[in-house]
N, C-alpha and C positions, 0 to 999 in steps of 0.2 A: 342835140338828143337827149329826150327823158328816158334815162334807163332804168329807173323805177317809177312806176306809179302807183299810188296809193289809192284806194276806193273803199267804199262800206261803212264810213262811219255814218253819223246821226244823234239821233236825239232818242233815247230809251230810258224806260223806267227803272227803277233800281229793283233788282231784281230780275232785270230782262238781260236778255242775249244779243251781241251782235258779232259778226265773221269781215275781218277786214281782209282785204286782198291787197297783194304786193306783186304787179303785174313786172317782169323783168324781162329788160331785152340789151341786146348790144355785148354781152359779152357770157362766159361760159359758166352757166349757172350751177353744174357739179364741181364748180373751184371757188366757190366762195361762200363765207359763212353771211348768211341772210341775220340782221338782227331787226328786232322793232324795240323802238325807244318813244316816247313820250313827255309831255313839256307842258306845263300848266303855265296861266298866264304870271307873269313875274318871277317864274322859277326854272330852274338850271333843267337840262335834259336829262331826263332818268332812265335808265336801260329797263326792259320789261323782258325781253325774251332774246334767245337766239336759236338758230338751229344750221348744224354742221353742214359742210358740203354735199357728204351723201345722205343726208337726212335722215342719218340714224343716231344721231345724239342730239336731245335739246335743252335747253337751258331756261331756268326763270326765276324772276326776282320773288324775294320771298311776300314780297305784296301780292302777287297773282297766283303765286303757285295753286293748283288745285282750280283755279277758276279759268286760267287763260290756257288753251293747245296753241301750239306752232306747227304747221305741216308745210311740207312740200310738194307740189305737184310737178314731174319732170314732164310730162306731156305738154304742158303748158307754161312751166318755167315762170310758176306762180307759187308766193309764198302767202300763207292763211294763217291770221291768228283769230281762231275760234275764243272768242269773250263770253264767258257765262256768269252768273249772277254778280251783275255788274253792280259798283257800288257809286254812289255821289264822288267819291276822290278819285274814281277811275276817269272820272271827266277831264281831258285834255286833248291836243294835237298829238296825232300818232304818226311817226314816222317809222318810215324802213328804211334801212341802209344796208350796205353789201362792202365786202371788205375780204380781201385772201387771211389776214390774221384771224386767230382765235379770239373770241372774247376775253380772254387769259390775258394777252397781252394788252388789254386796255381798261379792263374795269375798276383796277385798282386807282385809275386816274381820278384825283379827286373833283375834276370836271371832265365831260366828255361833252365834245364838239365834233360837227359835222365835219370838221377836219381829219380826223381819224379813218375816216371811213372813204373807200375808193369813189363810190355813188352815196346818193342820198335821195331820197324822195321828198315831194311837194308838201304831205302831210294830211292828212283826213283828220276833222273833227267829231270827237265822241263826245257827246253831255250826255250824264246821265242823272238826271232830274224827275219829281214828280211832278 
């Protein structure tokens, strides 16, 4: 069963916007932190943003703060990542992940791997290019 399914990626020009979706199923949505991460070719996974189980606390990497917004839709069990003012350096495969642990439990890790999370999606490609 695919517990997390990402969509919404694509090709966009610098300065443009995209909204990524992470449709969840098979677990209790309001008990899990949902996190977006991204990976550029040949590079390690990088944390982008997280939202707490009740959706009232959000966290962002400095590189996306002020440009990206994470939100939860409890009616559809979906997490969104609204991305604005996109830059070429935002180009990556974006993954969503779910876990009961707060990001504080693993953000200090030198290397982030999918094994940290209970559920992991298949990823969606975002390309920012003129």
